[in-house]
VOTORVEX-252725 format. One line per field, with one value per residue: residue number from 1; residue in one letter; chain; x negated, y, z of N, C-alpha, C in turn. Coordinates in steps of 0.02 Angstrom, whole numbers. Example, Ala and Ser with C-alpha at 12.3 -4.5 7.8 and 13.67 -1.06 7.14 Angstrom:
2
pos c(1 2)
code c(A S)
unit c(A A)
n.east c(-660 -642)
n.north c(-284 -112)
n.up c(390 354)
ca.east c(-615 -684)
ca.north c(-225 -53)
ca.up c(390 357)
c.east c(-660 -645)
c.north c(-165 2)
c.up c(390 394)
***
This chain:
274
pos c(1 2 3 4 5 6 7 8 9 10 11 12 13 14 15 16 17 18 19 20 21 22 23 24 25 26 27 28 29 30 31 32 33 34 35 36 37 38 39 40 41 42 43 44 45 46 47 48 49 50 51 52 53 54 55 56 57 58 59 60 61 62 63 64 65 66 67 68 69 70 71 72 73 74 75 76 77 78 79 80 81 82 83 84 85 86 87 88 89 90 91 92 93 94 95 96 97 98 99 100 101 102 103 104 105 106 107 108 109 110 111 112 113 114 115 116 117 118 119 120 121 122 123 124 125 126 127 128 129 130 131 132 133 134 135 136 137 138 139 140 141 142 143 144 145 146 147 148 149 150 151 152 153 154 155 156 157 158 159 160 161 162 163 164 165 166 167 168 169 170 171 172 173 174 175 176 177 178 179 180 181 182 183 184 185 186 187 188 189 190 191 192 193 194 195 196 197 198 199 200 201 202 203 204 205 206 207 208 209 210 211 212 213 214 215 216 217 218 219 220 221 222 223 224 225 226 227 228 229 230 231 232 233 234 235 236 237 238 239 240 241 242 243 244 245 246 247 248 249 250 251 252 253 254 255 256 257 258 259 260 261 262 263 264 265 266 267 268 269 270 271 272 273 274)
code c(M A F L T I D E T K C K Q D G I C A A E C P R R I I T Q R D G K S F P E V A E A D E A Y C M T C G H C V A V C P H G A L S V N G V D I E N C P E I E K A L V L S W D Q A K Q F L R S R R S I R V F K E K A M D R E T L K Q L I E A A R Y A P T A S N A Q N L H W T V I E G R D K L E A L S R E T I I W M K R V I E A Q P D S L A A D Y F R P V V A R W A S G Y D G I L R T A Q T L I I V S A P K E N A N G L V D L S I A L A Y L E L A A L P L G V G T C W A G F L R G A M L A T P E L V E S M G L P E G H T W F Y P M M I G Y P K F K Y H R L P E R K A P V I H W K)
unit c(A A A A A A A A A A A A A A A A A A A A A A A A A A A A A A A A A A A A A A A A A A A A A A A A A A A A A A A A A A A A A A A A A A A A A A A A A A A A A A A A A A A A A A A A A A A A A A A A A A A A A A A A A A A A A A A A A A A A A A A A A A A A A A A A A A A A A A A A A A A A A A A A A A A A A A A A A A A A A A A A A A A A A A A A A A A A A A A A A A A A A A A A A A A A A A A A A A A A A A A A A A A A A A A A A A A A A A A A A A A A A A A A A A A A A A A A A A A A A A A A A A A A A A A A A A A A A A A A A A A A A A A A A A A A A A A A A A)
n.east c(-1325 -1291 -1167 -1220 -1391 -1481 -1609 -1660 -1757 -1827 -1728 -1679 -1564 -1524 -1428 -1442 -1432 -1287 -1225 -1282 -1226 -1125 -1002 -968 -937 -1026 -1036 -1063 -997 -1006 -1100 -1219 -1237 -1282 -1284 -1151 -1031 -862 -772 -673 -711 -824 -791 -801 -923 -1049 -1150 -1274 -1397 -1424 -1429 -1522 -1646 -1659 -1685 -1797 -1869 -1858 -1766 -1660 -1556 -1437 -1302 -1347 -1471 -1586 -1717 -1840 -1846 -1863 -1990 -2086 -2090 -2235 -2348 -2465 -2437 -2337 -2284 -2350 -2288 -2344 -2382 -2284 -2222 -2292 -2292 -2138 -2129 -2227 -2150 -2115 -2010 -2033 -2083 -2148 -2227 -2347 -2382 -2337 -2271 -2168 -2212 -2144 -2154 -2192 -2092 -1982 -2044 -2007 -1863 -1848 -1880 -1789 -1670 -1661 -1609 -1470 -1284 -1112 -1025 -1120 -1100 -1197 -1197 -1242 -1291 -1427 -1474 -1566 -1652 -1751 -1874 -1941 -1872 -1740 -1710 -1729 -1627 -1518 -1538 -1517 -1384 -1349 -1379 -1284 -1167 -1192 -1201 -1060 -997 -1045 -1003 -861 -851 -910 -949 -982 -1050 -1105 -1134 -1235 -1333 -1362 -1395 -1541 -1618 -1540 -1612 -1734 -1753 -1717 -1839 -1914 -1955 -1905 -1768 -1701 -1708 -1860 -2003 -1992 -1987 -1926 -1765 -1639 -1514 -1379 -1259 -1102 -962 -801 -716 -768 -757 -842 -954 -1012 -1095 -1161 -1264 -1329 -1405 -1468 -1551 -1607 -1728 -1776 -1860 -1932 -2004 -2070 -2190 -2304 -2359 -2389 -2280 -2181 -2021 -1867 -1691 -1582 -1477 -1444 -1396 -1310 -1219 -1166 -1124 -1019 -924 -920 -859 -892 -1034 -1061 -1013 -1101 -1221 -1230 -1174 -1126 -957 -811 -864 -927 -1023 -1177 -1290 -1404 -1580 -1736 -1898 -2064 -2242 -2322 -2382 -2485 -2577 -2523 -2565 -2531 -2419 -2266 -2182 -2004 -1841 -1791 -1693 -1519 -1450 -1298 -1255 -1151)
n.north c(-1057 -906 -895 -825 -783 -616 -542 -391 -315 -329 -332 -228 -173 -187 -251 -355 -479 -477 -467 -564 -695 -822 -849 -726 -690 -637 -486 -298 -172 -36 -17 19 -42 -199 -364 -463 -612 -640 -713 -782 -838 -927 -1058 -1064 -1054 -1138 -1175 -1135 -1096 -977 -835 -837 -875 -781 -657 -526 -505 -584 -593 -660 -818 -921 -1041 -1209 -1187 -1139 -1015 -1047 -1171 -1146 -1146 -1003 -959 -1005 -926 -941 -1090 -1079 -1112 -1089 -1035 -1135 -1226 -1282 -1315 -1430 -1496 -1547 -1589 -1713 -1817 -1983 -2116 -2254 -2442 -2521 -2586 -2587 -2748 -2731 -2691 -2550 -2454 -2406 -2272 -2191 -2171 -2146 -2026 -1961 -1980 -1894 -1757 -1770 -1745 -1593 -1549 -1467 -1483 -1483 -1353 -1369 -1507 -1619 -1731 -1885 -2044 -2154 -2307 -2454 -2574 -2698 -2810 -2920 -3031 -3019 -2901 -2974 -3061 -2981 -2934 -3068 -3084 -2970 -3018 -3112 -3052 -2984 -3095 -3127 -3032 -3030 -3163 -3121 -3023 -3031 -2971 -2816 -2672 -2668 -2808 -2834 -2743 -2809 -2939 -2959 -2937 -3039 -3130 -3106 -3116 -3242 -3298 -3268 -3137 -2991 -2861 -2786 -2740 -2751 -2752 -2712 -2676 -2632 -2535 -2400 -2350 -2214 -2143 -2081 -2006 -2070 -1972 -1839 -1738 -1700 -1792 -1867 -1787 -1725 -1833 -1873 -1766 -1774 -1887 -1840 -1741 -1839 -1928 -1835 -1769 -1892 -1886 -1813 -1918 -2002 -2115 -2210 -2195 -2262 -2251 -2375 -2423 -2546 -2625 -2542 -2543 -2700 -2676 -2588 -2675 -2784 -2813 -2901 -2909 -2774 -2780 -2868 -2791 -2721 -2594 -2427 -2426 -2364 -2265 -2179 -2216 -2188 -2223 -2351 -2339 -2380 -2394 -2377 -2419 -2356 -2455 -2417 -2266 -2118 -2015 -1898 -1776 -1812 -1752 -1682 -1683 -1524 -1424 -1393 -1249 -1142 -995 -871)
n.up c(-3990 -4092 -4218 -4338 -4324 -4278 -4302 -4250 -4240 -4366 -4465 -4602 -4634 -4773 -4838 -4927 -4886 -4874 -5004 -5080 -5026 -5064 -5046 -4978 -4850 -4757 -4689 -4690 -4592 -4596 -4695 -4618 -4520 -4445 -4519 -4512 -4470 -4483 -4357 -4384 -4534 -4506 -4544 -4669 -4725 -4823 -4781 -4867 -4866 -4927 -4878 -4792 -4880 -4957 -4888 -4877 -4759 -4652 -4566 -4516 -4468 -4499 -4432 -4438 -4539 -4482 -4477 -4439 -4498 -4644 -4743 -4811 -4985 -5067 -5156 -5236 -5259 -5361 -5505 -5679 -5841 -5941 -5861 -5808 -5936 -5969 -5876 -5879 -6007 -5992 -5941 -5945 -5997 -5933 -5948 -5928 -5787 -5657 -5556 -5429 -5271 -5227 -5144 -4982 -4894 -4983 -5077 -5011 -4971 -5100 -5110 -5013 -5063 -5170 -5106 -5097 -5218 -5314 -5245 -5265 -5193 -5114 -5034 -5006 -4987 -5026 -5044 -5058 -5108 -5108 -5185 -5163 -5233 -5334 -5386 -5321 -5435 -5537 -5550 -5562 -5675 -5763 -5739 -5788 -5926 -5949 -5950 -6070 -6168 -6160 -6224 -6361 -6382 -6377 -6469 -6593 -6715 -6669 -6658 -6529 -6504 -6607 -6543 -6433 -6467 -6481 -6363 -6267 -6349 -6330 -6199 -6171 -6220 -6113 -6090 -5997 -6026 -5972 -5835 -5837 -5798 -5655 -5497 -5397 -5364 -5373 -5319 -5324 -5246 -5214 -5107 -5148 -5141 -5186 -5290 -5383 -5382 -5473 -5539 -5469 -5409 -5518 -5540 -5444 -5458 -5582 -5505 -5440 -5523 -5571 -5469 -5455 -5542 -5479 -5395 -5448 -5502 -5603 -5679 -5737 -5832 -5800 -5923 -5990 -5866 -5815 -5904 -5884 -5731 -5746 -5810 -5735 -5596 -5479 -5475 -5446 -5317 -5259 -5246 -5128 -5130 -5042 -4979 -5060 -5129 -5271 -5417 -5552 -5641 -5625 -5569 -5613 -5533 -5498 -5503 -5639 -5786 -5872 -5934 -6000 -6146 -6215 -6274 -6358 -6481 -6489 -6547 -6640 -6537 -6561 -6574 -6539 -6556 -6493)
ca.east c(-1358 -1225 -1167 -1273 -1425 -1504 -1668 -1656 -1819 -1843 -1653 -1670 -1488 -1523 -1351 -1451 -1396 -1219 -1234 -1288 -1179 -1083 -927 -943 -930 -1079 -1014 -1078 -937 -1013 -1157 -1280 -1227 -1302 -1237 -1106 -989 -817 -776 -627 -729 -873 -772 -799 -983 -1058 -1222 -1325 -1453 -1445 -1440 -1595 -1701 -1658 -1691 -1860 -1896 -1867 -1731 -1602 -1534 -1371 -1296 -1356 -1512 -1636 -1769 -1895 -1870 -1860 -2044 -2091 -2125 -2322 -2343 -2513 -2415 -2288 -2317 -2351 -2250 -2373 -2392 -2212 -2190 -2345 -2255 -2088 -2150 -2268 -2105 -2075 -1961 -2078 -2056 -2212 -2235 -2409 -2358 -2364 -2213 -2157 -2224 -2080 -2162 -2180 -2024 -1950 -2053 -1985 -1790 -1818 -1885 -1732 -1621 -1660 -1561 -1410 -1242 -1071 -1008 -1165 -1083 -1237 -1163 -1254 -1314 -1469 -1460 -1635 -1649 -1821 -1907 -1943 -1820 -1683 -1704 -1725 -1565 -1477 -1553 -1481 -1320 -1326 -1400 -1228 -1121 -1207 -1178 -985 -984 -1067 -966 -794 -850 -969 -958 -986 -1113 -1143 -1176 -1285 -1390 -1376 -1432 -1630 -1620 -1535 -1672 -1809 -1752 -1728 -1927 -1959 -1946 -1855 -1777 -1662 -1754 -1938 -2066 -1991 -1974 -1861 -1707 -1622 -1436 -1368 -1182 -1056 -892 -747 -644 -810 -745 -897 -1006 -1061 -1128 -1208 -1309 -1365 -1461 -1528 -1581 -1665 -1753 -1822 -1892 -1986 -2044 -2121 -2252 -2375 -2358 -2421 -2255 -2128 -1951 -1805 -1642 -1555 -1435 -1406 -1368 -1255 -1143 -1155 -1092 -956 -891 -933 -844 -918 -1097 -1085 -1001 -1153 -1275 -1203 -1160 -1077 -882 -781 -922 -925 -1112 -1178 -1337 -1453 -1642 -1801 -1953 -2136 -2309 -2344 -2465 -2521 -2558 -2507 -2626 -2518 -2351 -2235 -2133 -1935 -1790 -1774 -1638 -1476 -1398 -1253 -1272 -1102)
ca.north c(-1001 -885 -921 -780 -724 -581 -510 -325 -297 -355 -315 -183 -158 -155 -268 -409 -566 -500 -461 -624 -736 -844 -847 -650 -701 -581 -413 -251 -123 23 -13 41 -92 -274 -412 -517 -655 -654 -796 -844 -854 -957 -1124 -1060 -1061 -1198 -1190 -1153 -1046 -908 -783 -859 -880 -706 -591 -522 -493 -674 -577 -689 -881 -946 -1099 -1255 -1161 -1097 -990 -1098 -1230 -1128 -1106 -953 -977 -994 -882 -979 -1141 -1064 -1144 -1049 -1056 -1175 -1287 -1313 -1346 -1476 -1554 -1583 -1634 -1753 -1856 -2036 -2168 -2309 -2481 -2583 -2581 -2638 -2796 -2701 -2669 -2494 -2420 -2377 -2231 -2149 -2185 -2089 -1953 -1954 -1961 -1811 -1708 -1762 -1716 -1528 -1558 -1445 -1523 -1435 -1335 -1391 -1553 -1648 -1818 -1917 -2106 -2194 -2374 -2469 -2644 -2708 -2864 -2949 -3093 -2978 -2863 -3029 -3096 -2928 -2937 -3118 -3046 -2926 -3053 -3161 -3016 -2972 -3164 -3129 -2967 -3060 -3207 -3096 -2971 -3056 -2904 -2776 -2639 -2687 -2873 -2829 -2721 -2859 -3013 -2960 -2923 -3103 -3169 -3101 -3152 -3338 -3322 -3258 -3063 -2958 -2821 -2787 -2715 -2745 -2790 -2664 -2730 -2590 -2509 -2358 -2319 -2159 -2149 -2021 -2031 -2047 -1900 -1802 -1724 -1671 -1839 -1900 -1725 -1721 -1904 -1862 -1717 -1791 -1938 -1803 -1716 -1897 -1918 -1770 -1782 -1943 -1882 -1796 -1972 -2075 -2152 -2218 -2222 -2269 -2247 -2419 -2419 -2615 -2654 -2499 -2577 -2753 -2665 -2573 -2738 -2837 -2789 -2952 -2886 -2716 -2796 -2905 -2739 -2694 -2511 -2404 -2430 -2289 -2227 -2186 -2210 -2181 -2262 -2352 -2323 -2417 -2352 -2412 -2380 -2378 -2502 -2376 -2202 -2066 -1969 -1848 -1768 -1816 -1699 -1710 -1660 -1456 -1402 -1380 -1203 -1115 -926 -844)
ca.up c(-4043 -4130 -4303 -4386 -4293 -4332 -4280 -4237 -4261 -4443 -4509 -4622 -4650 -4835 -4867 -4971 -4870 -4888 -5068 -5102 -5000 -5140 -5028 -4961 -4769 -4731 -4694 -4651 -4581 -4633 -4728 -4600 -4459 -4448 -4551 -4465 -4495 -4436 -4331 -4441 -4590 -4496 -4567 -4732 -4740 -4849 -4756 -4932 -4853 -4975 -4848 -4780 -4935 -4999 -4837 -4885 -4686 -4618 -4508 -4495 -4471 -4503 -4404 -4494 -4573 -4464 -4530 -4431 -4535 -4700 -4761 -4861 -5040 -5084 -5211 -5264 -5295 -5420 -5576 -5733 -5887 -5970 -5814 -5816 -5995 -5986 -5828 -5896 -6051 -5993 -5906 -5988 -5959 -5899 -5944 -5903 -5711 -5618 -5514 -5366 -5244 -5226 -5063 -4960 -4877 -5053 -5107 -4947 -4981 -5163 -5099 -4963 -5104 -5214 -5071 -5109 -5277 -5298 -5247 -5284 -5124 -5049 -5003 -4973 -4964 -5061 -5018 -5077 -5094 -5144 -5181 -5163 -5255 -5408 -5376 -5329 -5497 -5600 -5547 -5587 -5763 -5777 -5741 -5860 -5997 -5953 -5987 -6139 -6205 -6146 -6271 -6415 -6397 -6390 -6512 -6630 -6772 -6644 -6633 -6454 -6511 -6646 -6506 -6365 -6478 -6483 -6310 -6266 -6378 -6292 -6135 -6198 -6235 -6048 -6070 -5966 -6080 -5937 -5784 -5865 -5761 -5606 -5418 -5349 -5391 -5336 -5356 -5292 -5248 -5179 -5100 -5221 -5152 -5207 -5386 -5419 -5369 -5520 -5557 -5411 -5412 -5578 -5538 -5377 -5493 -5619 -5464 -5420 -5579 -5601 -5423 -5451 -5591 -5467 -5333 -5507 -5490 -5638 -5682 -5806 -5804 -5834 -5950 -5985 -5811 -5789 -5934 -5829 -5682 -5772 -5838 -5672 -5525 -5449 -5485 -5394 -5262 -5239 -5236 -5051 -5116 -4993 -4984 -5073 -5183 -5353 -5440 -5622 -5676 -5576 -5591 -5595 -5507 -5495 -5544 -5705 -5785 -5932 -5915 -6054 -6139 -6261 -6269 -6413 -6500 -6502 -6599 -6621 -6498 -6591 -6521 -6563 -6536 -6507)
c.east c(-1297 -1227 -1224 -1310 -1480 -1565 -1671 -1705 -1853 -1797 -1665 -1620 -1475 -1462 -1361 -1429 -1303 -1205 -1231 -1245 -1148 -1014 -912 -909 -954 -1049 -1062 -1011 -946 -1063 -1221 -1285 -1272 -1260 -1197 -1058 -934 -793 -720 -662 -794 -859 -792 -878 -1006 -1116 -1284 -1387 -1481 -1472 -1533 -1659 -1711 -1679 -1789 -1899 -1890 -1825 -1671 -1592 -1467 -1366 -1307 -1430 -1552 -1684 -1822 -1910 -1861 -1924 -2051 -2130 -2206 -2324 -2401 -2489 -2359 -2319 -2293 -2313 -2288 -2386 -2312 -2200 -2241 -2286 -2208 -2098 -2178 -2218 -2097 -2059 -2021 -2039 -2094 -2227 -2293 -2358 -2366 -2289 -2220 -2177 -2164 -2082 -2156 -2123 -1978 -1953 -2020 -1893 -1795 -1839 -1813 -1683 -1599 -1618 -1492 -1349 -1174 -1040 -1062 -1151 -1132 -1214 -1178 -1296 -1359 -1481 -1530 -1652 -1723 -1826 -1891 -1873 -1752 -1640 -1687 -1642 -1516 -1491 -1519 -1401 -1291 -1342 -1331 -1172 -1119 -1198 -1099 -968 -995 -1029 -878 -802 -909 -978 -956 -1050 -1148 -1173 -1234 -1345 -1405 -1419 -1525 -1659 -1597 -1585 -1736 -1812 -1756 -1812 -1951 -1962 -1893 -1834 -1744 -1696 -1841 -1973 -2055 -1981 -1943 -1820 -1662 -1561 -1422 -1299 -1160 -997 -859 -711 -693 -796 -794 -975 -1045 -1098 -1207 -1260 -1342 -1410 -1510 -1585 -1643 -1717 -1814 -1883 -1953 -2032 -2106 -2199 -2303 -2413 -2405 -2351 -2207 -2081 -1921 -1741 -1616 -1488 -1390 -1362 -1308 -1187 -1127 -1091 -1039 -889 -876 -913 -884 -994 -1097 -1073 -1086 -1226 -1263 -1220 -1109 -1006 -856 -826 -927 -1023 -1111 -1219 -1404 -1541 -1685 -1858 -2006 -2179 -2303 -2403 -2500 -2523 -2535 -2543 -2591 -2444 -2299 -2185 -2074 -1916 -1793 -1721 -1570 -1423 -1356 -1234 -1188 -1096)
c.north c(-967 -909 -897 -758 -680 -556 -447 -291 -300 -332 -254 -148 -148 -202 -334 -483 -542 -500 -535 -695 -747 -844 -771 -650 -659 -514 -356 -201 -74 30 -9 -7 -141 -325 -453 -560 -645 -716 -842 -872 -904 -1040 -1131 -1064 -1130 -1217 -1192 -1129 -981 -852 -782 -834 -816 -632 -575 -505 -533 -631 -606 -777 -875 -1011 -1153 -1231 -1104 -1095 -1007 -1138 -1224 -1098 -1041 -991 -948 -969 -917 -1055 -1133 -1071 -1090 -1091 -1132 -1222 -1318 -1343 -1419 -1542 -1588 -1607 -1697 -1808 -1907 -2090 -2234 -2390 -2546 -2557 -2621 -2695 -2766 -2656 -2591 -2486 -2388 -2305 -2175 -2130 -2156 -2034 -1920 -1930 -1906 -1762 -1704 -1730 -1628 -1514 -1518 -1495 -1468 -1433 -1355 -1436 -1601 -1709 -1868 -1980 -2152 -2271 -2410 -2550 -2658 -2783 -2889 -2996 -3065 -2954 -2925 -3050 -3048 -2925 -3005 -3102 -3014 -2968 -3097 -3126 -2989 -3039 -3152 -3089 -3008 -3119 -3178 -3045 -2985 -3001 -2856 -2744 -2656 -2756 -2870 -2803 -2773 -2917 -3011 -2958 -2997 -3142 -3184 -3136 -3220 -3363 -3299 -3171 -3034 -2902 -2781 -2723 -2731 -2779 -2738 -2708 -2692 -2548 -2466 -2340 -2266 -2163 -2098 -2043 -2012 -1988 -1831 -1783 -1714 -1725 -1853 -1837 -1738 -1770 -1908 -1815 -1712 -1839 -1891 -1767 -1772 -1904 -1879 -1788 -1835 -1940 -1865 -1876 -2028 -2124 -2156 -2209 -2224 -2286 -2321 -2447 -2487 -2634 -2599 -2533 -2659 -2724 -2632 -2611 -2800 -2835 -2836 -2926 -2831 -2721 -2835 -2860 -2719 -2604 -2487 -2402 -2370 -2241 -2241 -2196 -2196 -2220 -2269 -2336 -2358 -2375 -2402 -2373 -2392 -2422 -2464 -2296 -2167 -2029 -1912 -1838 -1764 -1770 -1736 -1654 -1572 -1449 -1378 -1320 -1168 -1044 -889 -777)
c.up c(-4084 -4193 -4342 -4330 -4314 -4284 -4287 -4273 -4328 -4495 -4551 -4658 -4726 -4867 -4916 -4956 -4881 -4951 -5104 -5087 -5047 -5117 -4991 -4895 -4742 -4738 -4666 -4640 -4615 -4680 -4684 -4537 -4474 -4458 -4509 -4507 -4458 -4413 -4380 -4489 -4574 -4547 -4630 -4777 -4769 -4837 -4822 -4900 -4896 -4942 -4805 -4810 -4961 -4968 -4845 -4821 -4638 -4580 -4493 -4508 -4465 -4463 -4451 -4516 -4528 -4492 -4495 -4472 -4621 -4701 -4801 -4907 -5043 -5145 -5259 -5271 -5355 -5471 -5613 -5786 -5932 -5927 -5806 -5876 -5993 -5933 -5858 -5962 -6052 -5958 -5935 -5955 -5978 -5898 -5942 -5844 -5692 -5579 -5450 -5328 -5213 -5145 -5040 -4926 -4941 -5078 -5060 -4972 -5047 -5148 -5057 -5019 -5146 -5160 -5083 -5192 -5261 -5300 -5250 -5210 -5077 -5017 -4966 -4951 -5010 -5029 -5071 -5066 -5123 -5130 -5214 -5188 -5317 -5408 -5373 -5403 -5546 -5600 -5561 -5665 -5789 -5776 -5797 -5934 -5999 -5978 -6047 -6190 -6202 -6225 -6333 -6446 -6420 -6446 -6577 -6682 -6724 -6640 -6566 -6473 -6546 -6612 -6452 -6415 -6481 -6413 -6267 -6284 -6344 -6225 -6127 -6199 -6163 -6056 -6053 -5991 -6039 -5875 -5795 -5808 -5665 -5545 -5374 -5393 -5350 -5376 -5305 -5278 -5196 -5163 -5136 -5218 -5174 -5277 -5408 -5407 -5426 -5556 -5521 -5401 -5455 -5562 -5477 -5411 -5536 -5588 -5449 -5472 -5574 -5548 -5414 -5469 -5547 -5402 -5385 -5505 -5570 -5637 -5741 -5795 -5857 -5851 -5972 -5930 -5794 -5840 -5892 -5783 -5702 -5802 -5784 -5630 -5466 -5425 -5437 -5338 -5219 -5219 -5175 -5069 -5053 -5001 -4991 -5108 -5242 -5374 -5517 -5642 -5632 -5607 -5575 -5578 -5474 -5517 -5605 -5743 -5840 -5897 -5986 -6070 -6183 -6256 -6324 -6418 -6491 -6534 -6597 -6582 -6566 -6551 -6563 -6523 -6544 -6477)
***
């Protein structure tokens, strides 16, 4: 297949694809010819698919983005503003999960959805590490508690020590305030040479936690575990993350034990108009 394939029976030569191309490598010589990409510019394409998505006539494919794999947007499935607003407000950080293992097919479905999150220059080089089993997560929580105890001992008057003491005390009484009752943990990572990796993987996690809602799945960002990982290289090594990768926050995922029935209010936004 040619790098850019044009169905000349459908193309209206309207120049929309050329105007939309982020890197301006699609051109029309006289404004009336069919779009084309110079061979010297092919390597500059980032395979974003904008040209395929924006064409109202379904007239082109580009190398790596075949129109046959790009379904049309169904107008009946487009959310209204009220639907979108309720959907976004209904997301909760889940801290009480059912004693039920996360179904792998459901989890794969969510990761598949999250791969459509934007990445800088369309790099799409994120990796997903899934740690399964309550025993494994409890071991991670235990290591986090050990780290907290070290902080309390080394900095007894610090704000961190004050914050950690109740968590450590509840652990002693049998309550896991680190990874709660979750049985599955996800860590997204990116190659360290990816300068935008932390942003890319954070957006992907946000996509995943929103995609989880319609499937009856809940999530929670694991901040305490992240703190322990930052301070304890051995802990990170034990988790088997891809070598040479950077990561940001682990995420608990599972089936919420309880349903929510209302949409709590949040603080008003602070906006600076310039």
